[in-house]
Legacy VTK file of the C-alpha trace (Angstrom):
# vtk DataFile Version 3.0
C-alpha trace
ASCII
DATASET POLYDATA
POINTS 281 float
149.781 77.013 89.370
148.269 74.935 86.588
145.600 77.535 85.901
147.533 79.179 83.075
147.616 75.820 81.316
144.120 74.363 81.692
141.951 77.170 83.153
140.014 74.415 84.857
138.298 76.479 87.521
136.725 78.812 84.982
135.666 75.988 82.707
134.276 73.968 85.610
132.302 77.051 86.665
130.682 77.038 83.232
129.922 73.324 83.503
128.543 73.712 87.009
126.114 76.392 85.837
125.149 74.188 82.886
124.382 71.297 85.253
122.107 73.549 87.306
120.263 74.762 84.196
119.907 71.236 82.808
118.585 69.927 86.130
116.094 72.767 86.453
114.836 72.299 82.899
114.423 68.531 83.052
115.096 67.940 79.361
117.690 68.628 76.701
118.117 72.254 75.693
119.301 73.574 72.353
122.660 75.299 72.191
120.945 78.681 71.851
118.602 78.077 74.786
121.334 76.756 77.065
123.719 79.598 76.177
120.974 82.166 76.764
120.189 80.834 80.229
123.875 81.062 81.073
124.026 84.616 79.677
126.600 83.773 77.012
126.584 83.915 73.252
126.137 80.487 71.630
129.569 80.717 69.999
131.343 81.629 73.249
129.555 78.966 75.247
130.190 76.297 72.594
133.889 77.181 72.501
134.312 77.035 76.285
132.259 73.882 76.550
134.184 72.064 73.831
137.509 73.137 75.314
136.613 71.540 78.629
134.850 68.356 77.585
135.455 67.799 73.884
131.858 67.108 72.807
128.776 69.173 72.035
126.550 70.483 74.835
123.760 68.228 73.527
125.904 65.100 73.868
127.157 66.136 77.273
123.615 66.695 78.498
122.980 63.021 77.864
125.821 62.150 80.241
124.557 64.577 82.865
121.001 63.268 83.038
119.974 61.719 86.309
119.674 58.279 84.706
123.277 58.378 83.501
124.457 56.625 86.672
122.020 53.786 86.031
123.229 53.373 82.466
126.820 53.341 83.679
125.972 50.642 86.172
124.284 48.621 83.451
126.904 49.060 80.735
130.158 49.849 82.542
130.044 47.970 85.798
133.531 46.938 86.849
134.095 43.607 88.563
137.179 44.575 90.488
139.039 41.265 90.455
138.712 41.144 86.666
139.842 44.739 86.297
142.903 44.030 88.395
143.689 40.763 86.624
143.748 42.349 83.169
145.864 45.271 84.287
143.258 48.011 84.513
144.993 49.655 87.436
148.141 51.746 87.462
148.946 53.452 84.183
145.745 52.205 82.488
143.533 53.914 85.060
143.890 57.428 83.725
145.304 56.859 80.258
148.906 58.154 80.388
149.058 58.659 84.148
151.530 56.406 85.919
150.503 55.876 89.502
152.447 54.468 92.411
151.184 54.269 95.941
152.187 53.116 99.374
150.281 53.017 102.632
151.201 54.368 106.034
151.424 51.760 108.774
148.463 51.444 111.184
150.684 52.682 113.998
151.602 55.824 112.120
147.953 56.413 111.299
146.977 56.095 114.951
149.355 58.949 115.795
147.117 61.293 113.778
149.962 62.732 111.765
152.292 63.408 114.679
155.800 64.004 113.323
154.498 64.260 109.754
155.195 67.279 107.550
152.414 67.818 105.023
152.855 70.262 102.160
149.821 71.922 100.632
148.849 74.211 97.764
145.875 75.225 95.639
145.829 74.231 91.983
143.486 74.710 89.088
141.710 71.541 87.965
138.976 70.440 85.560
136.574 70.515 88.545
137.352 73.884 90.052
139.994 74.807 92.586
141.703 71.770 94.076
143.552 71.600 97.370
146.477 69.185 97.047
148.373 67.927 100.085
151.395 65.666 100.140
154.281 64.277 102.119
157.768 63.485 100.859
156.350 60.094 99.783
153.467 61.365 97.657
150.063 63.024 97.550
148.072 62.285 100.704
145.129 64.610 100.121
143.093 66.133 97.311
139.872 68.092 97.770
137.652 70.360 95.685
136.347 73.732 96.826
133.694 74.494 94.188
130.797 73.557 96.487
132.284 74.021 99.958
134.628 77.013 99.606
138.335 77.300 100.308
138.224 77.795 104.069
135.938 74.846 104.862
137.773 72.609 102.409
141.143 73.348 103.974
139.832 72.901 107.524
138.227 69.581 106.575
141.478 68.211 105.184
143.665 69.584 107.955
141.441 67.985 110.601
142.217 64.516 109.224
145.782 64.736 110.509
145.432 67.149 113.435
148.926 66.591 114.840
150.801 67.051 111.576
152.757 70.141 110.614
151.435 71.902 107.494
153.513 73.980 105.104
152.379 75.794 101.958
154.723 74.630 99.193
153.260 74.577 95.661
156.667 73.921 94.135
156.904 70.556 95.925
153.497 69.395 94.664
153.234 70.897 91.198
154.636 67.965 89.215
152.379 65.465 90.991
149.355 67.728 90.590
150.077 68.199 86.909
150.297 64.417 86.459
146.904 64.030 88.139
145.036 66.713 86.209
146.733 66.419 82.825
147.231 62.615 83.062
150.859 62.791 82.004
153.961 62.074 84.033
154.095 60.210 87.305
152.069 60.753 90.462
152.872 59.117 93.769
150.273 58.606 96.469
150.785 58.229 100.208
147.677 56.551 101.645
147.079 57.540 105.248
144.195 55.648 106.806
142.958 52.778 108.958
143.473 49.221 107.615
139.906 48.826 106.254
140.057 52.266 104.667
143.327 51.400 102.921
141.826 48.181 101.537
138.792 50.044 100.213
140.905 52.797 98.647
143.178 50.247 96.969
140.068 48.539 95.563
138.835 51.874 94.208
142.153 52.334 92.415
141.384 49.213 90.367
138.266 50.711 88.766
139.070 51.823 85.205
138.324 55.381 84.198
134.819 55.609 82.739
133.555 52.586 84.686
131.751 52.278 88.017
131.132 49.817 90.826
128.780 49.539 93.811
129.336 49.873 97.527
128.279 46.247 97.994
130.783 45.081 95.363
133.537 46.966 97.171
132.523 45.343 100.442
132.688 41.903 98.846
136.121 42.528 97.317
137.659 43.650 100.618
136.242 40.558 102.386
133.651 42.525 104.343
130.388 41.636 102.540
128.257 42.379 105.616
129.944 45.723 106.278
128.546 47.743 103.381
127.871 50.719 105.641
131.444 50.710 106.992
132.796 50.406 103.462
130.593 53.306 102.380
132.040 55.367 105.228
135.563 54.458 104.087
134.672 55.574 100.567
133.364 58.867 101.946
136.531 59.400 103.999
138.797 58.945 100.999
141.267 61.834 101.342
142.545 61.771 97.734
139.475 62.528 95.663
139.520 62.094 91.866
142.756 60.026 91.883
141.371 57.475 94.322
138.080 57.454 92.420
135.408 57.357 95.108
133.142 59.133 92.599
132.917 55.778 90.750
131.092 54.088 93.644
127.311 54.041 93.179
124.326 52.594 94.974
123.075 49.217 93.804
119.964 50.953 92.462
122.099 53.124 90.219
121.665 56.194 92.414
124.671 58.443 92.819
124.834 58.045 96.585
126.775 60.793 98.331
129.938 62.696 97.568
131.969 64.570 100.153
132.714 67.543 97.904
129.200 67.886 96.449
127.088 65.830 94.055
127.516 68.316 91.168
131.258 67.591 91.302
130.628 63.829 91.307
128.273 64.050 88.346
130.711 66.229 86.420
133.544 63.756 87.108
131.508 60.767 85.915
130.345 62.590 82.806
133.854 63.862 82.063
135.294 60.342 82.274
132.498 58.833 80.190
133.149 61.354 77.447
136.914 60.742 77.581
136.393 56.982 77.377
134.055 57.344 74.429
136.626 59.506 72.645
139.291 56.804 73.084
137.135 53.885 71.948
LINES 1 282
281 0 1 2 3 4 5 6 7 8 9 10 11 12 13 14 15 16 17 18 19 20 21 22 23 24 25 26 27 28 29 30 31 32 33 34 35 36 37 38 39 40 41 42 43 44 45 46 47 48 49 50 51 52 53 54 55 56 57 58 59 60 61 62 63 64 65 66 67 68 69 70 71 72 73 74 75 76 77 78 79 80 81 82 83 84 85 86 87 88 89 90 91 92 93 94 95 96 97 98 99 100 101 102 103 104 105 106 107 108 109 110 111 112 113 114 115 116 117 118 119 120 121 122 123 124 125 126 127 128 129 130 131 132 133 134 135 136 137 138 139 140 141 142 143 144 145 146 147 148 149 150 151 152 153 154 155 156 157 158 159 160 161 162 163 164 165 166 167 168 169 170 171 172 173 174 175 176 177 178 179 180 181 182 183 184 185 186 187 188 189 190 191 192 193 194 195 196 197 198 199 200 201 202 203 204 205 206 207 208 209 210 211 212 213 214 215 216 217 218 219 220 221 222 223 224 225 226 227 228 229 230 231 232 233 234 235 236 237 238 239 240 241 242 243 244 245 246 247 248 249 250 251 252 253 254 255 256 257 258 259 260 261 262 263 264 265 266 267 268 269 270 271 272 273 274 275 276 277 278 279 280
């Protein structure tokens, strides 16, 4: 497990509670006030907070405000063809992470996983417990249980390939999971989906970390400009959350839209990436 290395579930729990307090308050809170509402000493809360995100609670609150998505859309909108042309996919997408992916054929997808052996395991992550699933070719699933719980999360993912055989095998997935959550090493992805879904997911992979796009922009890029709803559904059915960054797709208005594993997780992911980008600029 990666928990001994990054303690992500505990730290994300702190962040999740902070998001709830910030939302309920409606304005920035001082370190003392925020720590008090979370029943922690200011020093302890500051230490945990800085370990997870690398900036002060005050600065992070700015990224967590409801208008943060609108500012991202204004300042960090990614035109996907440009991002791809200048090499903002692959290793540049998550700093040191080197990403390779291949897609399953439509025929294999139609068989709903029949004859496929899928390994699975739970890992610690910056956003709570993560369920990672993979084949011999690469990671095919990643989900987060902070909002939905372990049982429902596992059932959701398993139902996507109902005829596959599932085997718990953390040792087969650990290196890939570590590459995804620590952004070092190499991670391979095995995209299992319908043709339109694959096109949408590949487009999402071109969005640089810390940037966002819109559902309508995705529809245009995959040559389906009138199928925004279908594209939105494909985004929502993305089985490899975080690495295929469906959290970077926003409404044209700047609203967050939906997120399969809970909007608090989506907001935390966007804020986390914005902070990391700012630190590297």
